[in-house]
C-alpha positions in Angstrom: 123.8 149.5 136.0 125.9 146.7 135.9 123.9 144.3 133.6 126.3 144.5 131.0 128.5 142.6 132.7 128.9 138.5 132.4 126.4 136.8 134.7 129.1 134.0 135.2 132.6 134.6 136.9 135.8 134.3 134.9 137.1 131.4 137.1 133.9 129.7 136.7 134.1 130.0 132.8 137.8 128.5 133.1 136.2 125.3 134.9 133.3 125.1 132.4 135.5 125.2 129.5 138.0 122.3 131.5 134.5 120.2 131.7 133.7 120.7 128.1 137.0 119.3 127.1 136.6 116.7 129.5 133.3 115.6 127.9 134.9 115.8 124.1 137.7 113.8 125.3 135.1 111.1 126.7 133.4 110.6 123.5 136.8 110.9 121.5 138.4 108.2 123.2 135.1 106.3 122.1 135.2 107.1 118.7 132.1 108.7 118.7 131.8 111.5 116.0 130.9 115.2 117.0 128.6 116.6 114.6 126.8 120.1 114.4 123.2 120.6 113.1 120.9 123.6 112.3 119.5 125.6 115.0 116.8 126.7 112.5 114.2 124.1 111.1 111.2 124.0 109.2 109.9 121.4 111.6 109.4 121.3 115.3 108.5 119.0 117.9 104.9 118.3 118.7 105.3 117.5 122.4 102.5 118.9 124.4 104.5 120.2 127.0 107.6 122.0 124.9 107.2 125.1 123.0 109.8 126.0 120.3 110.6 129.7 119.5 109.6 130.8 116.1 110.7 133.3 113.6 109.5 134.0 110.1 112.0 133.9 106.9 110.7 136.2 104.4 110.5 135.5 100.9 113.8 136.8 98.9 113.7 135.4 95.4 115.1 132.1 96.3 113.0 131.1 99.0 109.1 131.3 99.8 108.3 133.1 102.9 108.4 130.2 105.7 108.1 129.8 109.5 111.2 128.6 111.0 111.6 127.2 114.7 114.5 127.1 116.8 115.7 123.6 117.9 114.3 122.5 121.0 116.7 119.5 120.5 119.0 118.5 117.9 117.2 115.0 117.7 115.4 114.9 114.5 118.5 115.9 112.7 121.1 113.6 114.4 118.6 110.8 113.3 118.3 112.1 109.8 122.4 111.7 110.1 122.3 108.3 111.5 119.3 107.0 108.9 121.9 108.4 106.1 124.7 106.0 107.5 126.5 108.2 109.9 128.4 106.3 112.8 127.9 106.8 116.5 127.6 110.8 117.0 127.6 113.2 119.4 126.8 117.1 119.8 127.0 120.1 121.9 124.8 122.8 121.0 122.5 125.9 121.8 119.0 124.9 122.3 115.9 127.2 122.9 112.7 126.7 124.5 109.9 129.0 125.6 110.2 128.1 128.9 110.4 129.7 132.4 113.3 131.6 134.0 114.8 130.4 137.1 117.6 128.8 138.8 117.3 125.8 136.5 115.9 127.2 133.4 117.0 129.6 130.7 115.3 130.1 127.2 118.7 129.5 125.5 120.8 127.0 126.9 123.7 124.1 126.2 122.6 120.6 125.5 125.0 117.5 125.2 123.1 114.9 123.0 124.3 111.2 121.5 123.4 108.5 119.9 124.9 105.0 120.0 124.2 102.2 117.0 123.2 99.1 118.1 123.1 100.2 122.0 120.3 98.8 124.1 118.7 101.1 126.7 120.7 99.4 129.4 124.0 100.1 127.4 123.5 103.7 127.1 122.3 104.0 130.8 125.5 102.6 131.8 127.5 104.9 129.5 125.9 107.9 130.7 126.9 106.5 134.4 130.3 106.5 133.4 130.2 110.0 131.9 128.7 111.5 135.3 131.1 109.7 137.4 134.0 111.5 135.3 132.5 115.0 135.6 130.6 114.9 138.6 133.4 112.7 140.7 130.9 110.6 142.0 131.8 106.8 142.8 128.8 105.1 141.4 125.1 105.7 140.1 121.9 104.1 141.3 119.2 102.8 139.1 115.4 102.1 140.0 112.3 101.9 137.8 109.4 104.3 137.7 107.1 102.0 139.0 109.3 101.1 142.2 110.0 104.7 142.8 106.4 105.6 143.0 105.9 102.7 145.4 108.7 103.4 147.6 108.1 107.1 148.3 104.3 107.5 147.7 103.0 103.7 148.4 101.3 103.9 144.9 101.6 101.8 141.8 101.5 104.2 138.6 100.5 101.0 136.5 97.5 100.2 138.7 95.8 103.5 139.7 93.2 106.0 138.5 92.7 109.9 138.0 90.5 109.9 140.9 93.0 108.0 143.1 95.9 110.6 141.9 93.6 113.5 142.7 92.8 112.1 145.9 96.8 111.7 146.8 97.4 115.2 145.3 95.2 116.6 147.8 96.6 114.5 150.8 100.1 115.9 149.8 98.7 119.4 149.6 98.9 119.7 145.6 95.3 120.5 145.0 96.1 123.8 143.6 98.3 122.0 140.9 95.8 119.4 140.1 92.9 122.1 139.8 95.2 124.2 137.5 95.7 121.4 135.2 91.8 120.6 134.9 91.0 124.4 134.5 93.7 124.5 131.6 91.7 121.6 129.5 93.6 118.6 130.8 91.5 115.3 130.5 92.2 111.5 130.1 95.4 110.1 129.5 97.1 113.8 129.3 95.6 114.6 133.0 96.6 111.4 134.2 100.2 111.7 133.0 100.3 115.3 134.3 99.3 114.2 137.6 101.7 111.7 138.0 104.3 114.3 136.8 103.2 116.6 139.3 103.5 114.0 142.2 106.9 113.1 140.7 108.7 116.4 140.5 107.0 117.6 144.0 107.3 114.5 146.2 109.7 112.3 144.4 112.5 114.3 142.4 113.3 116.1 146.0 114.2 112.9 147.7 116.2 110.8 144.9 119.6 111.2 143.8 120.8 113.1 146.9 124.2 111.9 147.2 124.8 109.8 143.8 123.0 110.4 140.3 120.0 107.9 139.7 118.7 106.6 136.8 114.6 106.1 136.6 113.7 103.7 133.7 110.6 102.1 132.3 108.5 104.9 132.0 104.4 104.2 131.3 104.1 103.6 127.7 101.9 106.9 127.3 104.8 108.8 128.3 107.0 107.2 125.4 107.6 110.3 123.3 110.1 108.6 120.7 110.7 105.4 122.9 110.2 102.1 121.9 108.0 100.1 124.0 109.0 97.1 126.1 107.8 94.1 124.7 104.8 92.5 126.2 104.6 95.0 129.1 103.0 98.6 129.5 106.4 100.4 129.8 108.5 102.7 127.5 112.2 102.1 127.2 112.8 105.5 128.3 115.1 106.8 131.3 116.0 110.1 133.2 118.7 110.8 135.4 118.3 113.0 138.5 120.8 114.3 140.9 120.4 116.3 144.1 116.8 117.3 143.0 117.9 118.3 139.1 116.8 116.5 136.2 119.9 115.9 134.2 119.1 113.7 131.3 116.4 112.0 129.3 117.0 109.1 127.1 115.5 106.5 124.8 115.9 103.3 122.9 114.9 104.9 119.9 111.5 104.3 117.9 112.2 103.7 114.5 108.9 102.5 113.2 107.6 105.6 111.0 103.9 104.7 111.1 103.9 104.6 115.1 105.7 107.5 115.0 103.1 109.3 112.7 100.5 108.3 115.2 102.2 109.8 118.3 102.9 113.0 116.3 99.1 113.3 115.4 98.1 112.3 119.3 100.4 115.1 120.2 98.5 117.6 118.0 95.2 116.4 119.0 95.7 117.0 122.5 97.6 120.5 122.1 94.0 121.4 120.0 92.1 120.3 123.3 94.2 122.4 125.1 93.9 125.4 123.2 97.4 125.3 122.0 98.3 125.5 117.9 99.1 122.4 116.1 102.5 121.9 115.1 104.0 121.1 111.9 105.3 117.7 111.8 108.9 117.6 110.5 108.5 115.9 107.3 112.2 115.4 106.7 112.6 113.6 110.0 109.5 111.1 108.9 111.2 110.7 105.5 114.5 109.7 107.4 112.4 106.9 109.4 111.0 105.7 106.3 114.5 105.3 104.8 115.3 103.3 107.8 116.7 104.4 111.2 119.4 101.9 112.5 118.8 100.2 115.9 120.0 102.8 118.5 119.7 104.5 121.7 120.1 107.9 122.3 120.1 110.8 125.2 120.0 114.5 125.8 121.5 115.8 128.9 121.3 119.3 130.1 125.3 120.6 130.0 124.5 123.9 132.3 122.9 121.9 134.8 125.6 119.4 134.9 128.2 122.0 135.2 126.3 123.9 138.0 126.3 120.6 139.9 129.9 119.8 139.1 131.0 123.1 140.4 128.2 123.3 143.4 126.6 126.3 142.2 123.1 127.2 142.9 121.9 128.6 139.6 122.5 128.1 135.9 122.9 132.0 135.6 126.6 131.5 137.7 127.8 129.0 134.5 126.6 130.6 131.6 128.3 133.9 130.3 125.1 135.9 130.0 121.9 134.7 131.3 118.7 135.9 129.8 118.0 139.2 131.7 121.5 140.3 130.5 121.3 138.6 127.0 
């Protein structure tokens, strides 16, 4: 048995270290401060599609027994720092998700996340593009709206369609099994609508975009806003994602700062989790208090470092660019 040995080759890890140095230099030259935040938190995400790994902290005379969650992203803690008056910040850290294991997934992974004060969404899109050009060696990036990419590849306007039409086109594309599974799992209404859009996007659009240079997809439906502001007088969210060679690399927002709207979104998430038979998640009260204190105008983005390095080094699996994948952990 050789499962005690690293999953990555030494030369690959040397190249990984060089890429991490390049990333840190990218932010240092822009005077963005590197920070660290806790991997364990009393709060976690309510997102219907994310599951955090959980542990239990026993009572020891100083603390009451409490559930703790491994971070799925450092987002909430970093926004708390911004609300406390910190400048532009970035972080390279370990994150954890109860997720599938495969060529693009490992339950423990490395995230790059950064926040820029007084940046509109487009400013941050441009900066992500600059980083990708430097790390991946590409010459440019492309950008397209969520609506246009659906029209171009599926002749479907995601803002002027229905669940019935999405079910019909899913069947036409041979995706009936995916759609039927969603219905069996209890997906209904807006959650089913968005899940069908995601199935079509991941199966029919992702493999066709960003094959030669990274592509940014922006202006997602408002129902997929998550923690993003909404575009005034439109039905889109100020949210973007980057894709390259069929791989989702980054997810970013012009950040929502209204605590009342954010509270409603968290409550709606937990309502949907209940409908799907999933446990409700505790809303991160410290994050909510930070929003009430005042989050400055900012934009932020999370990028999968392991996937980025995999693409930069032309590797076929995440296991090739991390020291020990989950099978060898």
